[in-house]
VEXPANU-710969 format. One record per residue (C-alpha): residue in one letter; x, y, z; chain; residue number from 0. Coordinates in Angstrom, 3 decimals, always signed. Example, Ala and Ser with C-alpha at 12.3 -4.5 7.8 and 13.67 -1.06 7.14 Angstrom:
REM VEXPANU-710969
A  +12.300  -4.500  +7.800  A  0 .
S  +13.670  -1.060  +7.140  A  1 .
This chain:
REM VEXPANU-710969
X  -15.721  +26.586  -143.717  A  0 .
X  -18.623  +27.686  -141.312  A  1 .
X  -20.719  +30.659  -142.005  A  2 .
X  -18.802  +32.347  -138.811  A  3 .
X  -15.301  +31.352  -140.341  A  4 .
X  -16.277  +32.909  -143.511  A  5 .
X  -17.205  +36.408  -141.947  A  6 .
X  -14.148  +36.374  -139.409  A  7 .
X  -11.863  +39.484  -140.663  A  8 .
X  -8.298  +37.967  -141.772  A  9 .
X  -5.297  +39.380  -143.274  A  10 .
X  -4.079  +37.330  -146.387  A  11 .
X  -0.288  +36.638  -146.104  A  12 .
X  +1.588  +35.071  -149.083  A  13 .
X  +4.345  +32.631  -148.003  A  14 .
X  +6.781  +30.183  -149.819  A  15 .
X  +6.669  +26.980  -147.854  A  16 .
X  +9.784  +24.623  -148.306  A  17 .
X  +9.165  +21.066  -147.583  A  18 .
X  +12.160  +19.095  -146.606  A  19 .
X  +13.086  +15.413  -145.839  A  20 .
X  +16.417  +13.561  -144.271  A  21 .
X  +16.518  +9.829  -145.383  A  22 .
X  +19.283  +8.924  -142.929  A  23 .
X  +20.549  +9.997  -139.749  A  24 .
X  +23.537  +12.400  -139.842  A  25 .
X  +26.990  +10.666  -139.438  A  26 .
X  +28.958  +13.680  -138.253  A  27 .
X  +29.018  +13.544  -134.189  A  28 .
X  +26.649  +16.135  -132.786  A  29 .
X  +27.583  +19.335  -130.892  A  30 .
X  +26.785  +19.423  -127.122  A  31 .
X  +24.199  +21.571  -125.685  A  32 .
X  +25.968  +24.697  -123.954  A  33 .
X  +26.743  +24.259  -120.277  A  34 .
X  +23.327  +24.744  -118.375  A  35 .
X  +21.352  +23.956  -121.289  A  36 .
X  +19.001  +20.710  -121.238  A  37 .
X  +16.090  +19.202  -123.072  A  38 .
X  +13.466  +17.403  -121.450  A  39 .
X  +10.458  +15.667  -122.895  A  40 .
X  +7.020  +16.721  -121.369  A  41 .
X  +5.391  +13.501  -119.868  A  42 .
X  +2.924  +11.899  -119.966  A  43 .
X  +1.772  +14.813  -122.361  A  44 .
X  +1.865  +18.421  -122.607  A  45 .
X  -0.689  +20.572  -120.909  A  46 .
X  -2.594  +22.724  -123.342  A  47 .
X  -1.820  +26.139  -121.630  A  48 .
X  +1.867  +25.138  -121.184  A  49 .
X  +1.824  +24.227  -124.977  A  50 .
X  +0.125  +27.625  -125.820  A  51 .
X  +2.770  +29.313  -124.107  A  52 .
X  +5.366  +27.868  -126.053  A  53 .
X  +4.127  +27.737  -129.339  A  54 .
X  +2.660  +31.285  -128.998  A  55 .
X  +5.880  +32.636  -127.615  A  56 .
X  +8.493  +31.052  -130.132  A  57 .
X  +6.034  +31.738  -133.075  A  58 .
X  +5.001  +35.349  -132.187  A  59 .
X  +7.459  +36.830  -134.517  A  60 .
X  +7.115  +34.056  -137.203  A  61 .
X  +3.261  +34.195  -137.700  A  62 .
X  +2.654  +30.950  -136.135  A  63 .
X  -1.001  +30.987  -136.287  A  64 .
X  -2.667  +27.662  -136.866  A  65 .
X  -2.177  +26.251  -133.581  A  66 .
X  -3.191  +29.562  -132.013  A  67 .
X  -6.450  +29.802  -133.767  A  68 .
X  -7.132  +25.998  -132.948  A  69 .
X  -9.552  +25.604  -129.926  A  70 .
X  -8.168  +23.855  -126.917  A  71 .
X  -10.155  +20.447  -127.508  A  72 .
X  -8.139  +20.274  -131.056  A  73 .
X  -4.662  +21.134  -129.500  A  74 .
X  -5.391  +18.462  -126.368  A  75 .
X  -6.229  +15.938  -129.028  A  76 .
X  -3.026  +16.261  -130.694  A  77 .
X  -0.882  +16.433  -127.758  A  78 .
X  -2.783  +13.472  -126.162  A  79 .
X  -1.862  +10.981  -129.067  A  80 .
X  +0.859  +8.704  -128.254  A  81 .
X  +2.883  +9.573  -131.559  A  82 .
X  +3.415  +13.235  -130.486  A  83 .
X  +5.737  +14.297  -128.083  A  84 .
X  +6.941  +18.014  -127.018  A  85 .
X  +10.546  +18.522  -125.961  A  86 .
X  +11.391  +21.756  -124.211  A  87 .
X  +14.961  +23.178  -124.042  A  88 .
X  +15.618  +24.791  -120.787  A  89 .
X  +18.522  +27.318  -120.117  A  90 .
X  +18.907  +28.241  -116.488  A  91 .
X  +16.035  +26.523  -115.701  A  92 .
X  +13.527  +28.464  -117.718  A  93 .
X  +12.028  +27.342  -121.067  A  94 .
X  +14.419  +28.801  -123.927  A  95 .
X  +12.583  +26.726  -126.849  A  96 .
X  +10.917  +23.491  -127.970  A  97 .
X  +10.257  +20.987  -130.481  A  98 .
X  +7.195  +18.765  -131.243  A  99 .
X  +7.862  +15.408  -133.022  A  100 .
X  +4.901  +13.921  -134.933  A  101 .
X  +4.929  +10.011  -135.449  A  102 .
X  +1.590  +9.405  -136.774  A  103 .
X  +2.223  +8.788  -140.176  A  104 .
X  +3.491  +5.540  -141.936  A  105 .
X  +6.124  +7.702  -144.067  A  106 .
X  +8.158  +8.741  -141.008  A  107 .
X  +8.422  +11.453  -138.372  A  108 .
X  +7.874  +14.879  -138.914  A  109 .
X  +9.346  +17.679  -136.841  A  110 .
X  +6.166  +19.726  -136.688  A  111 .
X  +7.390  +22.414  -134.642  A  112 .
X  +10.891  +23.957  -133.676  A  113 .
X  +12.149  +27.092  -132.473  A  114 .
X  +13.678  +29.344  -129.668  A  115 .
X  +12.261  +31.516  -127.423  A  116 .
X  +13.222  +35.216  -128.378  A  117 .
X  +15.650  +35.936  -125.753  A  118 .
X  +17.537  +32.755  -126.891  A  119 .
X  +18.012  +33.742  -130.343  A  120 .
X  +21.515  +34.512  -131.172  A  121 .
X  +23.059  +32.473  -128.153  A  122 .
X  +24.377  +29.482  -130.160  A  123 .
X  +21.731  +27.356  -129.186  A  124 .
X  +19.995  +26.713  -132.635  A  125 .
X  +22.286  +24.323  -134.130  A  126 .
X  +22.635  +21.825  -131.190  A  127 .
X  +19.369  +22.093  -130.183  A  128 .
X  +18.111  +21.110  -133.879  A  129 .
X  +20.654  +18.363  -133.648  A  130 .
X  +19.002  +17.045  -130.399  A  131 .
X  +15.495  +17.003  -132.015  A  132 .
X  +17.081  +15.228  -135.014  A  133 .
X  +18.788  +12.456  -132.759  A  134 .
X  +15.733  +12.141  -130.947  A  135 .
X  +13.690  +11.560  -133.935  A  136 .
X  +16.431  +9.073  -135.476  A  137 .
X  +16.523  +7.196  -132.357  A  138 .
X  +13.276  +5.554  -132.994  A  139 .
X  +14.509  +4.252  -136.518  A  140 .
X  +11.881  +6.292  -138.708  A  141 .
X  +11.579  +5.758  -142.351  A  142 .
X  +12.429  +9.316  -142.903  A  143 .
X  +12.363  +12.660  -141.135  A  144 .
X  +10.429  +15.872  -142.681  A  145 .
X  +10.460  +19.296  -141.651  A  146 .
X  +8.800  +22.400  -143.242  A  147 .
X  +9.856  +26.090  -142.936  A  148 .
X  +8.702  +29.103  -144.855  A  149 .
X  +9.452  +32.787  -145.681  A  150 .
X  +7.700  +33.875  -142.367  A  151 .
X  +9.953  +31.832  -140.184  A  152 .
X  +13.651  +33.256  -139.142  A  153 .
X  +16.006  +33.960  -141.857  A  154 .
X  +18.137  +31.137  -140.766  A  155 .
X  +15.680  +28.397  -140.530  A  156 .
X  +15.965  +27.044  -144.187  A  157 .
X  +19.794  +27.376  -144.325  A  158 .
X  +19.833  +25.640  -140.719  A  159 .
X  +17.673  +22.784  -141.930  A  160 .
X  +19.847  +22.338  -144.999  A  161 .
X  +23.197  +22.351  -142.884  A  162 .
X  +21.707  +19.886  -140.563  A  163 .
X  +21.356  +17.449  -143.429  A  164 .
X  +17.725  +17.899  -144.743  A  165 .
X  +17.435  +18.245  -148.359  A  166 .
X  +14.637  +20.262  -150.161  A  167 .
X  +11.678  +18.274  -151.807  A  168 .
X  +9.768  +21.133  -153.068  A  169 .
X  +8.577  +24.774  -152.350  A  170 .
X  +4.957  +25.919  -152.961  A  171 .
X  +3.198  +29.238  -152.496  A  172 .
X  +0.531  +29.255  -149.747  A  173 .
X  -1.991  +32.040  -149.192  A  174 .
X  -2.657  +32.018  -145.544  A  175 .
X  -5.878  +33.694  -143.928  A  176 .
X  -4.464  +34.833  -140.731  A  177 .
X  -7.279  +35.813  -138.173  A  178 .
X  -7.058  +39.531  -137.222  A  179 .
X  -8.192  +38.548  -133.861  A  180 .
X  -4.880  +36.704  -133.017  A  181 .
X  -3.001  +40.014  -132.987  A  182 .
X  -0.323  +38.835  -135.036  A  183 .
X  +1.625  +41.217  -137.319  A  184 .
X  +1.805  +39.991  -140.881  A  185 .
X  +5.046  +41.830  -142.190  A  186 .
X  +4.551  +44.104  -145.120  A  187 .
X  +6.476  +41.834  -147.623  A  188 .
X  +4.168  +38.978  -146.857  A  189 .
X  +0.884  +40.857  -146.799  A  190 .
X  -1.523  +40.380  -150.022  A  191 .
X  -3.706  +43.209  -150.878  A  192 .
């Protein structure tokens, strides 16, 4: 940690992070996306400003801070890796959510980020959109599919992953030093000190 990072004002959040894994693709047929909804992979790679729009908007209410705090060069390096892909859900022509698949590990594919825009929550998009992410990942026959969620995420995130066929590996308590400069609200129930 640099001296500048050590001096940066932060708010500490205590979150329980649950790590999940799926060892085989689901056998049940997928529920289709609603009419007017389509998912498109961003090619050849996602531009940093568009990625920040997706990440910041989807994660605003759920304390998604790591990539928000990362410099553009770091985000660009991740997005330019051929093992990383970003897929955007569009409803009525506008972005309604996104997911990111990370295939850089020999152990399998990680569903690094998954979420809906605030306006899309509660519109029966989550389950079919998650299944789209799962089916897209399994189409490349990875050894396993992993994801994690935490107590800062939407309350339906963990039940949704479990219902989709993921199983819990472990849950760990993490302390996050969320930089104040990001302007994110740390919910009282997660705030330490």
